[in-house]
C-alpha positions in Angstrom: -24.6 -0.3 22.9 -20.8 0.1 23.0 -19.1 2.8 25.1 -16.0 4.5 23.9 -13.6 1.7 23.1 -15.2 -0.9 25.3 -15.5 -4.3 23.6 -18.4 -6.6 24.1 -17.7 -9.0 27.0 -16.4 -12.4 26.0 -18.5 -15.4 26.7 -17.5 -17.9 29.3 -16.5 -20.3 26.5 -14.1 -17.7 25.1 -12.6 -17.1 28.5 -11.1 -20.6 28.7 -7.3 -20.4 28.7 -5.8 -21.1 25.3 -2.5 -21.4 23.6 -1.6 -17.7 23.2 -0.2 -18.4 19.7 -3.5 -19.9 18.5 -6.2 -17.9 20.3 -8.5 -16.4 17.8 -10.7 -13.3 17.9 -14.3 -14.1 16.9 -15.5 -12.5 13.7 -18.6 -11.2 15.6 -16.4 -9.4 18.1 -14.2 -7.9 15.4 -17.3 -6.4 13.7 -18.9 -5.3 17.0 -15.9 -3.3 18.0 -15.8 -1.5 14.7 -14.9 2.2 15.1 -14.3 2.0 18.8 -11.1 3.6 20.0 -9.7 5.0 23.2 -11.8 8.0 24.2 -13.9 8.2 21.0 -15.0 6.5 17.8 -14.1 6.7 14.2 -16.9 8.3 12.0 -18.6 6.5 9.2 -18.5 9.1 6.5 -16.9 7.5 3.4 -18.9 6.6 0.2 -18.1 3.9 -2.3 -16.6 6.6 -4.6 -14.4 7.9 -1.9 -13.3 4.4 -0.9 -12.4 3.8 -4.6 -10.4 7.0 -4.7 -8.5 6.0 -1.5 -7.6 2.7 -3.1 -6.5 4.4 -6.4 -4.8 7.1 -4.4 -2.7 4.6 -2.5 -1.9 2.6 -5.6 -1.6 4.7 -8.7 1.6 6.8 -8.7 5.1 5.8 -7.8 5.0 2.4 -9.6 4.5 4.1 -13.0 6.1 7.5 -12.3 9.3 6.2 -10.6 9.7 2.4 -10.3 9.2 2.0 -14.0 12.8 3.3 -14.3 14.0 0.3 -12.2 11.9 -2.3 -13.9 12.5 -1.5 -17.6 16.2 -2.3 -17.5 15.3 -5.8 -16.1 12.5 -6.8 -18.5 13.3 -4.6 -21.6 10.2 -3.8 -23.7 8.5 -6.7 -22.0 8.0 -4.5 -19.0 4.4 -4.2 -20.0 4.1 -8.0 -19.7 5.7 -7.7 -16.3 3.0 -5.2 -15.3 0.4 -7.7 -16.4 2.1 -10.5 -14.4 2.2 -8.4 -11.3 -1.4 -7.3 -11.9 -2.6 -10.9 -12.1 -0.8 -11.7 -8.9 -2.5 -8.7 -7.3 -5.9 -9.8 -8.8 -5.9 -13.2 -7.1 -5.3 -11.5 -3.7 -7.7 -8.7 -4.5 -10.5 -11.2 -4.9 -9.8 -12.6 -1.5 -9.5 -9.1 0.0 -12.9 -8.3 -1.5 -14.6 -11.3 0.0 -13.1 -10.7 3.5 -13.7 -6.9 3.4 -17.4 -7.5 2.7 -17.7 -10.1 5.4 -15.4 -8.5 8.1 -15.4 -4.8 7.4 -12.8 -3.6 10.0 -9.8 -1.3 9.9 -7.2 -4.0 10.5 -7.3 -5.4 6.9 -5.4 -8.7 6.6 -4.2 -8.4 10.2 -7.8 -8.7 11.4 -8.7 -11.4 8.9 -5.7 -13.5 10.2 -6.7 -12.9 13.8 -10.1 -14.4 13.1 -8.9 -17.4 11.2 -5.3 -18.3 12.0 -4.7 -17.1 15.5 -3.0 -14.3 17.4 0.6 -15.1 16.5 0.0 -15.3 12.8 -2.1 -12.1 13.0 0.8 -10.4 14.7 3.2 -11.5 12.0 0.7 -10.3 9.4 0.3 -7.0 11.2 4.1 -6.6 11.5 4.4 -7.2 7.7 1.7 -4.6 7.1 3.7 -2.1 9.2 6.6 -2.9 6.8 4.3 -2.6 3.8 2.7 0.7 4.6 5.3 2.6 6.5 8.1 1.7 4.2 5.9 2.3 1.2 5.1 5.8 2.3 8.8 6.4 2.6 9.7 5.0 -0.8 6.9 6.9 -2.5 8.1 10.1 -0.8 11.6 9.6 -2.2 10.2 9.4 -5.7 8.2 12.6 -5.0 11.4 14.5 -4.4 12.8 13.4 -7.9 9.8 14.9 -9.7 9.8 18.0 -7.6 13.3 18.7 -8.8 12.2 18.1 -12.4 9.4 20.6 -11.9 11.6 23.2 -10.3 14.2 22.8 -13.0 11.6 23.2 -15.8 9.9 26.2 -14.3 12.6 28.1 -12.6 15.8 26.6 -13.8 16.9 25.5 -10.3 17.1 22.3 -8.4 17.4 21.3 -4.8 21.1 20.6 -4.0 21.9 16.9 -3.9 23.0 17.2 -0.3 19.4 18.1 0.6 17.6 15.9 -1.9 19.3 12.5 -1.6 19.6 9.9 1.2 23.0 9.6 2.9 22.9 5.8 2.9 23.8 5.0 -0.6 23.0 8.2 -2.6 25.7 10.4 -1.2 23.4 13.1 0.2 22.9 14.5 3.7 19.1 14.4 4.0 16.3 13.9 1.5 14.4 17.0 2.6 11.6 17.0 0.0 10.7 13.5 1.0 10.4 14.5 4.6 8.3 17.5 3.7 5.7 15.6 1.7 5.2 13.1 4.5 4.7 16.0 7.0 2.2 17.7 4.6 0.2 14.5 4.4 0.2 14.3 8.2 -1.3 17.8 8.5 -4.2 16.9 6.2 -4.8 13.5 7.9 -5.1 15.3 11.3 -8.4 16.8 10.0 -10.3 13.5 9.9 -11.4 11.0 7.3 -14.1 13.0 5.6 -11.9 16.0 4.9 -9.0 13.8 4.0 -11.1 11.9 1.5 -12.1 15.1 -0.3 -8.4 16.2 -0.7 -7.4 12.7 -1.8 -10.2 12.7 -4.5 -9.0 15.9 -6.0 -5.4 14.6 -6.2 -6.5 11.3 -7.8 -8.4 13.1 -10.5 -5.2 15.2 -11.3 -3.0 12.1 -11.5 -5.4 10.2 -13.9 -5.6 13.2 -16.2 -1.8 13.5 -16.1 -1.3 9.9 -17.2 -3.9 10.2 -19.9 -2.0 13.3 -21.1 1.2 11.3 -21.2 -0.4 8.5 -23.2 -1.9 11.0 -25.7 1.4 12.8 -26.3 3.9 10.0 -25.7 2.3 7.8 -28.4 3.5 10.3 -31.0 7.1 9.4 -30.2 6.7 5.6 -30.4 9.4 3.9 -32.6 8.7 0.3 -33.6 12.4 -0.6 -33.2 12.2 0.1 -29.5 10.1 -3.0 -29.0 12.7 -5.4 -30.3 13.9 -7.7 -28.9 10.8 -7.9 -26.7 12.4 -9.7 -23.8 16.2 -9.3 -24.0 16.7 -10.9 -20.6 14.1 -13.6 -21.0 11.6 -15.0 -18.5 14.0 -14.3 -15.7 14.1 -10.6 -16.5 10.3 -10.4 -16.7 9.9 -12.2 -13.3 12.5 -10.0 -11.7 10.7 -6.9 -13.1 7.3 -8.2 -12.0 8.6 -8.6 -8.5 9.8 -5.1 -8.4 6.6 -3.8 -10.1 4.4 -5.5 -7.6 5.3 -2.5 -5.5 3.1 -0.6 -8.0 0.0 -2.5 -7.0 0.4 -2.0 -3.3 -2.4 0.1 -2.1 -5.6 -1.5 -3.6 -6.1 -3.0 -0.1 -6.1 0.5 1.4 -9.9 0.6 1.0 -10.1 -2.3 3.4 -8.4 -0.3 6.1 -11.3 2.2 5.9 -13.8 -0.5 6.9 -14.8 1.3 10.1 -15.2 4.6 8.4 -17.3 3.5 5.4 -21.0 4.2 5.3 -22.0 0.9 3.8 -18.8 -1.3 4.1 -20.2 -4.7 3.3 -21.2 -3.6 -0.2 -18.9 -0.7 -0.9 -15.6 -2.2 0.1 -15.6 -5.1 -2.4 -16.7 -2.8 -5.2 -14.0 -0.2 -4.4 -11.2 -2.8 -4.2 -12.1 -4.4 -7.6 -12.9 -1.2 -9.4 -9.7 0.5 -8.3 -7.5 -2.5 -9.3 -9.0 -2.6 -12.8 -8.5 1.2 -13.4 -4.9 1.1 -12.2 -3.9 -2.0 -14.2 -5.3 -0.5 -17.5 -3.5 2.8 -16.9 -0.2 1.1 -15.9 -0.1 -1.2 -19.0 -1.0 1.7 -21.4 1.7 4.0 -19.9 4.4 1.3 -19.9 3.7 0.4 -23.5 3.9 4.0 -24.7 7.0 4.7 -22.5 9.2 1.8 -23.8 8.0 2.6 -27.3 9.1 6.2 -27.0 12.4 5.6 -25.3 14.9 2.7 -25.6 14.6 0.5 -22.6 18.4 0.8 -21.9 17.9 4.5 -21.3 15.6 3.9 -18.3 18.6 2.9 -16.2 19.0 5.2 -13.3 16.1 7.4 -14.4 13.6 8.2 -11.6 11.6 10.7 -13.6 11.4 8.9 -16.9 8.0 10.0 -18.0 8.8 13.7 -17.8 12.0 13.1 -19.8 10.0 11.3 -22.5 7.5 14.2 -22.7 10.4 16.6 -23.2 12.1 14.4 -25.8 8.9 13.8 -27.8 7.8 17.4 -27.9 11.2 18.9 -28.3 10.5 21.4 -25.6 10.2 21.6 -21.8 6.6 22.7 -21.4 4.8 19.3 -21.5 7.6 17.8 -19.4 7.0 20.4 -16.8 3.2 19.8 -16.9 3.8 16.1 -16.4 6.2 16.7 -13.6 3.6 18.9 -11.9 1.0 16.2 -12.3 3.5 13.7 -10.9 4.2 15.8 -7.9 0.4 15.8 -7.1 0.0 12.1 -8.0 2.8 10.9 -5.8 1.8 13.1 -3.0 -1.6 11.4 -3.0 0.0 8.0 -2.7 1.9 9.2 0.4 -1.4 10.6 1.7 -3.5 7.5 1.2 -0.9 4.9 2.2 -0.2 6.9 5.4 -3.9 6.8 6.1 -3.9 3.0 5.8 -0.9 2.5 8.1 -2.6 4.5 10.9 -5.8 2.5 10.7 -4.0 -0.8 10.9 -2.1 0.3 14.0 -5.4 1.6 15.3 -6.8 -2.0 15.1 -3.7 -3.6 16.6 -3.7 -1.1 19.4 -7.4 -1.8 20.2 -6.4 -5.5 20.5 -3.7 -4.6 23.0 -0.8 -5.7 20.7 0.7 -2.3 20.4 0.5 0.7 22.9 -2.9 2.3 23.5 -1.8 5.6 22.1 -2.4 4.3 18.6 -6.1 3.8 19.3 -6.7 7.2 20.9 -9.3 9.1 18.9 -9.7 12.9 19.0 -13.4 13.7 19.8 -13.4 16.8 17.6 -12.0 15.4 14.4 -12.8 11.7 14.8 -9.2 11.0 13.8 -6.4 9.1 15.7 -4.2 12.2 15.8 -1.4 10.8 18.1 -1.3 7.8 15.8 -0.9 9.9 12.7 1.8 12.0 14.3 3.9 9.1 15.4 3.6 7.2 12.2 4.3 10.3 10.1 7.5 11.1 12.0 8.7 7.6 11.6 8.0 7.4 7.9 9.5 10.8 7.3 12.7 9.7 8.9 12.9 6.6 6.7 12.2 8.7 3.6 14.9 11.2 4.6 17.7 8.8 5.1 17.1 5.5 3.1 17.4 5.1 -0.8 14.4 4.3 -2.9 15.5 0.9 -4.3 15.9 -0.8 -0.9 12.6 0.7 0.3 10.7 -0.6 -2.7 12.0 -4.2 -2.4 11.3 -4.3 1.4 7.8 -3.1 0.8 7.1 -5.7 -1.9 8.2 -8.7 0.3 6.1 -7.5 3.3 3.1 -7.0 1.1 3.4 -10.4 -0.7 3.6 -12.2 2.7 0.5 -10.4 3.9 -1.4 -11.1 0.7 -0.5 -14.8 0.9 -2.1 -14.9 4.4 -5.3 -13.3 3.1 -5.7 -16.0 0.5 -5.3 -18.6 3.3 -7.8 -16.7 5.5 -10.5 -16.9 2.8 -10.1 -20.7 2.6 -10.2 -21.1 6.4 -13.2 -18.8 6.9 -15.2 -20.6 4.2 -14.7 -23.9 6.1 -15.2 -22.6 9.6 -18.1 -20.2 8.9 -19.7 -21.5 5.6 -23.1 -19.8 6.4 -21.7 -16.4 7.3 -23.3 -13.7 5.1 -20.9 -12.7 2.2 -21.7 -9.7 -0.1 -18.9 -10.9 -2.4 -17.5 -14.3 -3.1 -14.3 -15.4 -4.7 -14.9 -17.0 -8.0 -13.7 -20.6 -8.7 -13.1 -21.3 -5.0 -10.8 -22.8 -3.8 -8.7 -22.6 -6.9 -8.4 -18.8 -7.0 -7.1 -18.3 -3.4 -4.7 -21.2 -3.9 -3.4 -19.6 -7.1 -3.1 -16.3 -5.2 -1.1 -17.9 -2.5 1.3 -19.6 -5.0 1.7 -16.5 -7.1 2.7 -14.5 -4.0 5.2 -17.2 -3.0 6.7 -17.2 -6.5 7.0 -13.4 -6.5 8.7 -13.5 -3.1 11.1 -16.1 -4.4 12.1 -13.8 -7.3 13.2 -11.0 -4.9 17.0 -10.5 -4.2 18.7 -12.3 -1.4 19.5 -8.9 0.3 15.7 -8.2 0.5 15.1 -11.6 2.2 17.8 -10.9 4.7 16.3 -7.6 5.6 12.9 -9.2 5.8 14.2 -11.9 8.1 15.7 -9.3 10.4 12.5 -7.4 10.4 10.5 -10.5 11.3 12.9 -11.5 14.0 12.5 -8.1 15.6 8.7 -8.4 15.3 8.7 -11.8 17.1 10.8 -10.4 19.9 8.4 -7.5 20.3 5.4 -9.8 20.4 6.8 -12.1 23.1 8.1 -9.2 25.2 5.0 -7.0 24.8 2.0 -8.2 22.8 1.6 -11.8 24.1 0.9 -10.6 27.7 -1.0 -7.3 26.9 -3.3 -8.8 24.3 -6.9 -8.1 25.2 -7.7 -11.8 24.6 -4.9 -12.6 27.1 -6.3 -10.3 29.8 -9.8 -11.7 29.2 -8.6 -15.1 30.0 -7.2 -14.1 33.4 
């Protein structure tokens, strides 16, 4: 029986010195340590339905409510096709995630999968990318939340938050994006209460956002004009590819269910189901909303619009009421993304901390709530600061490249684990193996290639910093390293 954060002892064979860059953490040890933190354990309280809601909560929101305004000018009416392309790219990786989540149900997500298959250094790189994916995603989503909050205040009260207090100083001309900071701090307060209470709140918000999007489809379809769909792809394949790379940001989050592996009641069965079900629901909604949106408003008019759906509702109905209703739904919807993605980030850092690669404070569990409260506080303050001072566009692209890199590694991990542990029990298997994970890897690579040079430069800087941190801190403090001494 495990005691408060104590991992099972390594065998003598595993104690042999190894190249620190290549040392792997056995799958059995990963699973055995599940839930164990510093001073307490995470509680297994989440059902398949709640896991699905976490995944939808982390995915469905900003991509359709906000980033659509950036993608439509790139692809034109073919933005719906761009959503499908991004969705297929996500699907390949989702299949790999589903297999690994059912076999290795731990909080570390692709970081832990990489640790078991490709070694500690690659695992660190993957974990560092996940920090970029989740932390920056929270911040980007929070920025979009502020835009819809202004739409709601304008429609209801005829007032808006001054630009100085609702825009980032770096590029948007503001002083601080206060609404973005506020929504992150609100999510922090709820996450402090523990996984079970957090899941209930998230489920309510997810239901609200789905109803809101169905309402938009039902009303927006009345404003469709056939001429808005021609020409279908004014900027050609290049435009669709560029839009798909941006819209991949919209699918970030389906893997959030895998970060709840140590708090799920029946992770081996429920995690794969939650991942696949959530991706299917989100993709259908995205495509329907995008099709209606570009049919109801000329694609050129999306330029610079971060609350396009509310504007379409107002234009179609000729009044502000439904626009206000949609803005209210969007405020709830986008807040749920902040909430669910912030949850995922804290659980990944929890796993990395337990392995000794980041400070122990991230693995400290509060005995009363069963939540890593110090972890939640630190991550929330960091994400809130990013949201308050960095513009949306840069955040979205940075998130996409970090996610694509992590997803590519997950596809590789499936292939390696199939070969190194062919007899390991698997509750879900990738279809058409190894073709599917190979296609997933190639699709992620292509999407990364389509991102702007500036995004690659930022990614390179982020990775360089991560490598320095690993060699100055993680390589010596890793629990596998101390076990070898």
